[in-house]
C-alpha positions as CSV (number, residue, x, y, z in Angstrom):
1,M,7.1,7.1,-3.0
2,V,8.0,7.1,0.6
3,K,11.3,8.0,2.7
4,A,12.2,6.5,6.4
5,L,12.9,9.9,8.3
6,Y,13.9,7.2,11.7
7,D,14.5,3.9,12.2
8,Y,10.8,2.1,13.5
9,E,10.8,-1.3,15.5
10,A,7.5,-3.2,14.9
11,T,6.0,-3.8,17.6
12,A,2.6,-5.3,17.0
13,P,2.1,-7.8,13.9
14,G,0.4,-6.1,10.4
15,E,3.5,-3.4,11.1
16,L,7.0,-2.9,9.3
17,S,10.7,-2.1,11.4
18,I,12.0,0.3,8.6
19,K,15.3,2.1,8.7
20,E,16.4,5.6,8.7
21,D,16.2,6.3,5.0
22,D,14.6,3.4,3.4
23,V,12.4,4.4,0.4
24,L,9.2,2.3,0.4
25,Y,6.2,2.1,-1.6
26,A,2.9,3.5,-0.6
27,F,-0.2,2.1,-0.6
28,E,-3.2,3.1,2.0
29,A,-3.3,5.5,4.8
30,E,-5.2,4.2,8.0
31,E,-5.6,7.2,10.6
32,D,-2.2,7.8,11.9
33,W,-0.9,4.4,9.4
34,L,0.2,4.1,6.3
35,L,0.9,1.1,4.8
36,V,3.6,0.7,3.2
37,Q,6.2,-2.3,1.3
38,T,10.0,-2.3,0.8
39,D,11.5,-3.8,-2.2
40,K,14.1,-5.6,0.2
41,D,13.3,-9.0,2.2
42,G,11.1,-10.2,-0.3
43,G,9.3,-6.9,-0.7
44,K,7.7,-6.8,2.9
45,A,4.7,-5.1,3.8
46,G,3.3,-3.6,6.8
47,F,2.1,-0.2,8.7
48,V,4.5,2.2,9.7
49,P,3.7,5.5,11.6
50,V,2.9,8.5,9.3
51,T,5.1,10.7,11.7
52,Y,8.2,8.5,10.8
53,I,8.0,9.2,6.9
54,E,8.0,11.8,4.4
55,E,6.9,11.7,0.9
56,V,9.4,11.8,-2.1
57,L,7.6,11.6,-5.1
58,L,8.8,15.0,-6.4
59,F,12.4,14.4,-5.5
60,I,12.3,11.3,-7.7
61,Q,10.4,13.3,-10.6
62,L,13.2,16.2,-10.4
63,Y,16.3,13.8,-10.5
64,E,14.8,11.5,-13.6
65,A,14.2,15.3,-15.7
66,L,17.5,16.0,-14.5
67,L,18.8,12.8,-15.8
68,V,16.6,13.1,-19.3
69,D,18.0,16.9,-20.0
């Protein structure tokens, strides 16, 4: 999973518009782009620049671990 660091407005077919703090499912990377999917808007998918996102898996795992304790 990844989190959007900034808003990004899609400018071409195949891209996905995202908002800062959106949490997205990450799939494959192509050069400077990452294929992501949102759980909003019916699960739309598309590419976003990798510089606009950060991985959040470790934060989610830590949060889930704290819930278990």
